[in-house]
N, C-alpha and C positions, 0 to 999 in steps of 0.2 A: 466319233469312234463309239461303239456301243460297249457296255460293260463286259459283255460276252466276248467281243473281239479283244477287249484289252487282257482279259482272263488268258488267252492263248500266248501271250506276250510278257505276263507279269513275273513268270518264273527266270527270265532272261535279265531282268533289272537287278543290279547289285545292291547291296546294304553298304554303300560307301558314299563318301561326300563327293559332289559334282555339280553339273549343270545339265537340265535337259531342255530339249528344243521340240515344239510342237509345229507340225507342217499341216496346212491343208490339202484338199484334193488335188490342187494346181501347183502342189510342192512348194508353196511360199511359205517363208517362215512367219508364223503368227503369235509366238509367244517363246520366252526364254526365261527360265528360272532357276535357281540355285536351291541347293538342299544339304542338310547335314547327312541325310540316308535317302538316297533317290528312291529307293523301293517303297518306302513310306510315303515320301512327299507324293510321288507322281500316282500312288494308288489312292490318295486323299481325293484325287479329282473324280475318281471313277466309283462314286458312292451312289446309293438310290436318291439322296437328299443334297440338294445343293444349297450353298449359304446365300448365294445372290443369282440373280437372273443372268447378268453377265457372264458368271462364272458357266452357267448351264449352256449360254450360247457357245462360249470358248469350247466346251468339251465337244459340243454337237459338230464344231467344224474341224476337229482333230483327226487327221487321216493317217498320219503316220508320226512315231516318236524317235528322237535321237538322243542320246545322252553322252557326256564324257565325264570320266572318273578323275578326280584330282585328289591330290595329297591331304588338302585340309580344308575346313570351312573359308579360310581366308582365300584360298586360291579360286574357290568357287565363287566367291564374291567378286573378286576382281575380274575374273572372267565373264561371270554374269553381266557387269556393267560395260566391259569393252564390247561384247555381242550387241547389246541394247544400242549402245552409241552408234555402232558400225550400222546395223540392219533395222533399227526401229520399228520392231514388230508391232501389228495394230493393236494387240491385247496388253502391251506392257505399258507402266507409266510413260507419259509423253512430256518430255521437257520443252515446253512451249519456249525456246529460247534460241534463235537462229541467227543471231547476231554475229558478225567476225568483229573480234575484239583487236584493238591496235597493240603493237608490241614498240618498244623503244630499242632501236638497232643501234649497236655499236659497230659500225663497218669495219670490217677487215681490211684495212689499207694503212698506209703512212699516214700519221696524224690523223686518226680515225674520226670520220664524222659521226654525229649522234642526230637521229630524227625519227620520226613516228612511221611506222608501216603496219600494214595490215596482212602482209605477205611474208612468211618464213620462207626463206631461200637456203638451202644447204649450201652456203658459200664460205663457211668458216666465221661469220660475223657472230657476235654475241647478242641475244635476243633477250631483253628485260621485258617481263609481263606475263600474260597479256594484262591490259589495264581496262577496267569496266567503263570509265567514262573519258571520252576524248577530251572533253572541255577541261576536267580537272588535270589531265597529263600535260595539256598544251599550257595550261596556267603554270604548272611547276616546271615546264622546261623553259619558258619564258623567264621565270624566277632565277632558274639555275644560270642562264644565260648573262644575267646581269652581274653575276659574282664569279663565274668561273668561264674567262673567255675561250671559246673554242671556235674553229673555223667553221664556215658554212659553204664554202666553194667548192667545186668538184674538181679542182687542180689535181693533177697526179703528182704528188708531193715526194716523188721519190729521191734518192740521194743524188742520183745521177742530175736530175732537172735541177734540184736546187743549187748544187755545186756550180752549175753553168748558168745560174742566173737567170733562169728562164721566165721567171715570174716578178712580178712588181706588187706590193703591198696596195690593198684597195680601200674604199671607204669604211669597212668594218673595222680595219686596223686604226684609222684615224679617230674612229669613234669610240676606240677603246674595247670593241667586242671580239677583237682577235688579236694574237700577240705576234702575227708575222712569220709564222714556221715557215712561209713560201720564201722568204728573205733570210732564213738562218737567223731569225731574230728571237726565236723559242726554239729550245732543244726538245727532242723526241722524250727525253726523261721528265723534263718538265711538263710536257704537254701530257704525258701519261698520268702523273699526279692528278692533272685537273680531270682527267678521265675516271679515275679512281673515286674522286670527291663527287662526281655526278653520281656514279653508282651508288655510292652511300647515301647520297641524297633521298635517290629513288626507292631505294630498300628503306628508307626511314631511320639511317644511321646518322642523323644530324649532328648527334654529340661528337662523332669521330672527324667530321668536317670542320666544328667549330675548334676542337683540339689541335686539328692540322694548322688552321688559321693562327691561332694563338702562338704556336711555335714561329710562324713566319713573322708576326709582330713583333715578336721577342728578337729576333735577328736583325729586323730593321731598326728597331730602337736602339740595339746594343751596337749597331754599326752608326748610328746618330742620323738614319734617313728618317726623320720623324714624319714627313709627309706621306710617306708611304706606309709607315706604321698606322697613321692616323686613317688611311684609307683602309686598312686591313681591319682596324677596330670597328669601323663603320659597318663592314660586310659581318662582322660577327655579329654587332647588334641588330642588324636586319635578320639574320639567320636565326638568331634568338626569338624575335618577333614573329617570324614566321612557324617557329618550333611551337611558340604558345597558342598561336591560332589553330595548329594542327589537333587533331583529337589525341592528346596524351592521357594514358590511363596510369601508366607506372612504368618508369624506364627500367624496372628491375622485373617486368613481367615477361619480357622476352617476346617467343614467337607462339601464338595460338590462332587457332580458327574458331570462329563463333558462328552459330547457326541458330535461328529458330523458325518456327513453322506456324502457319495460320490455315486452317483447312475449312473449305466451304463447299459443301457438296462433293461434285466430282472433280472439283479444281481446289488446289492447294498452293501457297504461296510461301516461299522459303527465302529468308534473308541471310547472307553471308558476309561476316566482317572478318577481313585478313589483318590481324595485328602482329607487326613486326617490330621489334625493339621498343614495345610498349606504345607503339603509334598505329593507329587504323590508316592502313595504306590502300585498301580496297573495301568497297562497299557495294555490294549488288544483290538485288532480289529479282527471282525467276518465278513463272508461273508454271505449275506442272498439271495436266490432267490426268487422273486415274482412271484405270479402265475395268479393274475387277474389285472395286471398292476397298482398295488397300488401305491398311491403318495409318495413323499419323507417322507411327514407328517405322513402317515399311518405306512410306513417302520420303522421310527425312533422311533415312539410311541412303536411300538410292540418290537422293538430291546432293547430299554432302560428298558422295563418291564422283558424282559428275561434276560438281563446282570445282572440288580440289583438283581433279584432272584438268579440267579447263584453264584454271588460273594457276596451274603448276605449282601447288602448295607442298611445301615439305616440311610443315609444322608436324610436331609429333603429338601434340595434343588438340583435342577438339572440344568445345563447351556447348552444351546441348541443354534443353529445357527439362528433358525427361530420359529414362533409360532407353537406350536402343541397343540393337544387336548389330555391331559394328565388327567385323570379325578381324580386322587388320591387326596382329598382335603387338606391331610396334608402336600403335596410336593409343594413346590414353585419353579416354572418355571421360569428361568431367561434368557433373552436374552441380553447380555453385549455389551455396545458401547464401553467401554474403561476400563482402570483399569487392575488390577491382573485377574479378570475373563475374561476379552476379552483376555489377554495373554494366558491364559489356552486354551481357545477356538481355538486360533491360533494354538497352539501347538498340540492340537487334530487333526484339520485339516491337518496339515503338516503329522502327523502320519497316517491319513486314506488315503491321497493321496500318500504317499510312498508307503503303503500297496498295493494299486490297482497296481501301476506301478511296483513294484516288481514280483507281482502275474503274470503281463503280461509277464515280462521279463522271470520269471522261466519257463513259458511255452515256450517262443520263444528260450530259451537257452536249452531247452531239460531237464530241471532237475526234471520237472514234465511231461515229453512229453506223450501225449494221444494215440500217434500211433507209430506203429512199424517203418514206413518210415521216420519218424522224428529222431528216435532213431538211426536208421541205417545211416542216413546221419552224425550224428555226429560221428560215428565209422568210416566212410569213410575218415572224415576230420582228424581224429587222425592217421589213416593209411598214409595218404598223408603227413601230416607235420612230422610223425616220419619216413618216407621212410620205412614202415614195408613191409614185403613180404606177410602178410595174414592180412585180416580183424579181429581186435581185439574183437572178440564177446565173449571172455572169458579174463577177467583182474583181476589180483590179486595184492595186496598191501599189504606189511609188515610195521610194526613201532615197535619199542622198547620203553618200558615206565619203568621208575623208581621212587621212592619216596625219596627225600633229599639224594640221592647218594646211595639208598639201594633198596632192594628188586626188582630185575629185571624182568620183563614179556615181552612177545611179543603177538602182535596181527596180524591177517590177514584177511582181507575182501576180498570178491569174487563179481564181478559184471559180469552178464551176458546178452549180447544184450543190454547193457547200463543201465540195472537196478540191484540194490542190490539182490543177491542170498544168502539170510541170512542161509539158511540150510548148506552153505558152509562156513561160517565164522569160524575161529578156533582161540583158546585162547592156548598159550604156556608158560610152566612154565619151565624157564630155568634150564637144567639139568647138564650141563657139564662145565659152566662158573663160577669161583669163583670172586665174587667182581662184580664191574660195568665196564664192557668191551662191548661197543655197537657193535664194530667190530665182536667180537668172538659170541655174543649173535645173531648177525644176521646170521653169518655163520651157527650157529648150527640150528635155526629155518627153515632157507630155505633148509637144508640139510634134515632135518626131513619131512619136508612137501612134497617135490618133490620125496625123497625115498618112502615115503607110496604110493604117486599117481602111481608110477611106480610099486611097489609091488602089488597093488590092479588093476593094468591096467585101471586106471581111465583117463579121458580126462585131458590133460594138457593145461595151458593158452596159448594164442598166445602173451601175453605182460604181464610183471612182473614189478610193480612199487616198488622201495625201498624208503621209507620216510628217506632221509638224502642224504648227499654229497658223495664225490669220495670214502672216507673210507669204508662207509656202502657198497655202491656198489661194490668195489673190493672185500670185504669179501663174498657178496653173490655170487659174480662170481665164488669164489673159491669152493663153493659147486655146483654151476651148472656144472662147469667143471669137478669137480669130480663124478659128475653123468652122465656125457657126454650128457649133454643137452645144450651146448653153441650154437650149430647150429640150434637149434630146438625152441628155445624161446626168443624173445627179452627182455631183463632187461634194466630198466633204472633207473637211481637215481634221486629224485626231493628234490633239496635243498630246506631248510624251510624258508630262508628270501626271497630271490629273486626269488624264483619259477623257478630257472634255471632247466635244463633238461639234466643229463650227460648220456652218452653212455660209455660202457667200452673200456678201451685203448684211448679214445679220450681225447686231453688236454684241448680243448675248450669246454664250454657248449652251449646250443642252448635255446632261449628263444622264445616261441610261443605268438603269439599276445595276449596282456592282456584279450581283450573282445572276444577272439575266442571261438567258441562253445566247439572245443576239449579241450582246457586248462579248461574251465567251468568244463567239465565232469572229467577231471584228478584232478582237484583241489577239486570237490566233493568226489571222492574216498579216496583223502587223509584225508578229514575233516571225513569222516566216519570211517576210521582205527583209527584216533584219539579218536574220541568217543567211539569205541568199545575197545579200549584198556584202556582208563581211566577207564571206567565203570567197567571193569574186576579188574583193580587196586583197585578201591576203594572196591569194592566187597570183595577182598581178605583181604584188611587192616581192614575193618570193621569186618570181621568174626575171625581176628586174626590167619589167616593160615599161615602167613609168620614167618619163624624163623629168629629172628635177626642174621645177619652176624657174630656179635660180639660173638656169642654163638659158633660159629663153630670153635674158637680159643681154643686150649688146654690150660686149666688153666684159662680161662676166663668164667665165670659162669653168671646166671642171675642177680645176685646181683651186681656184677661188671659193668655188661652191663647197669645196671639201673643207677648207678651213672654215668657212663659216659655220657650217654645220657642226664641225668638230667643236668650235668654241660656244654656238647657241643651242646646240642640240635640235631644233626643230626650225621651219620656216616661219610658224606663228611668233615664235620668240625673236626671230630677226626681225619681223617687221614692227615688233614693239621697241627695238632700240633706238636710242638717240644717234643722230648723224655723227656725233664725235666719238661714240662707242664704237660704232662700226669702222670709222676712220682708223682708228688705234689697231684694228685688225687687219684690215687689208687696203690701208692707205686712202687718201683724201679722194683721189680721183675716182676710183672704182666705188667708194661709199657714197659719193654723189650721183653715180649713175643707179646705184641702187635705191637710194633716197628717192630719186625722181620718178623710178618705176614704180615704187609702192605709194607714192603720194600724189600720183598725177589726178587731175581732176576726172 
């Protein structure tokens, strides 16, 4: 739009607060802005001199202007952010954060289940979050499960079904992970108390949970039920230990949101710490791309609004490093000079600086290499370091996984040209190995993988990485030799602790430079196979598709297996018991069967 054309419509723009929208000739929204005074702000774009080239480019593309009058600058601020989030105009700041964050859902049903989800459904359930880290919230839910028994089954626990004895308690009840509401062994009121304690922990209110448990402990001790009181005491101690490990600032600090920013050219990085009841319960850093050379103040103000909205923050105070124009009248903006809030701000700044440095490192170390040349250089480094005869454009890596000495599975990931080739990833259910035997398991899955590739006449990798030491490597080589591939593929073992690399038949290991690009890629491949294998294992366990190994023993049924697991907690613990110790639990005859099975030659 030319200055002359703007002059014809300038008189129609009011001196009121509001938002304005710029459209191009295709009627596409290209920019949204807010203003205390619409006429002054919009007119500033149509001067004869421009502050930046990008602003000049924007003005050249404006074909039409729309504006909306609102009652206050605060309303303009909220409306602007809403429109940017909805339409993501080309010339507005771009929040480069397209993740879908998980929620913890408390399902609307009798005796509600609690689990993670990425989808909010309008079904009346309660959703807590979202949470920035899946790993952290899974760890917290696992911790909660140990101290607040709740059901995980999908049974319809209506009063009608429970009163007619439709259900029986399962293994989770016998292991102490559930109190058996399906058989009326736990009331709805008692279950609701547990749900409230879970909410408190997820919101950082651990002190309230401890207070609740202390009252329970007192009741048990008054009733002379000292064993139950001792159990509650242990739970309290563990919760206090967990609280000590959490980032506690000051229990009197209550709820604040802390933000810091680091700007680098057209990119900016903003860190967010959500503090509730003196505990940091969320931490997240985002990258933003500026389009019109916006100032740090403008970028930070924009990011704060977006992040608080994304994470459903209700805090009435925000802590920032410098003065910003944040027009929400009910929000207190604090720029701390000392004390706990200053410590929080320093921690946030440390996080945002680390994020920026790591992002640069990732690009430098080719973990997110943007060009084929960069990735190719890393592969040439691996070829040279490992003295390979071929460039390892196709790398595969194997790892075994088991749970408490039971349920073995294996996983394989594939990288092509330095990038994950996820369509080639494979899971393996172990078929020929009884019990836990990492060497035999590795031998089986390596044989199955490459026998199939040979049969289907598909491309073989130039490098195979076995996650483990000499034992796993030798087991894999038995299969490689059986398939007559020993001179066609290089196979190495990667020790878990020191990240030493072993070659078949070599007595000494080699260690690549810790900071070398080649080892960084090998480490990434190893971490990826861990992630892939653990995800598969969790999925199998949650679906109940594993058959307990104890049930494979003739004469040992489900009931006996349940008793053993309830007593000894895991298969590996059972294997370590003496014959007479097992006999005291399940009797001499069954103990002999178990002993013979685990100790046969």
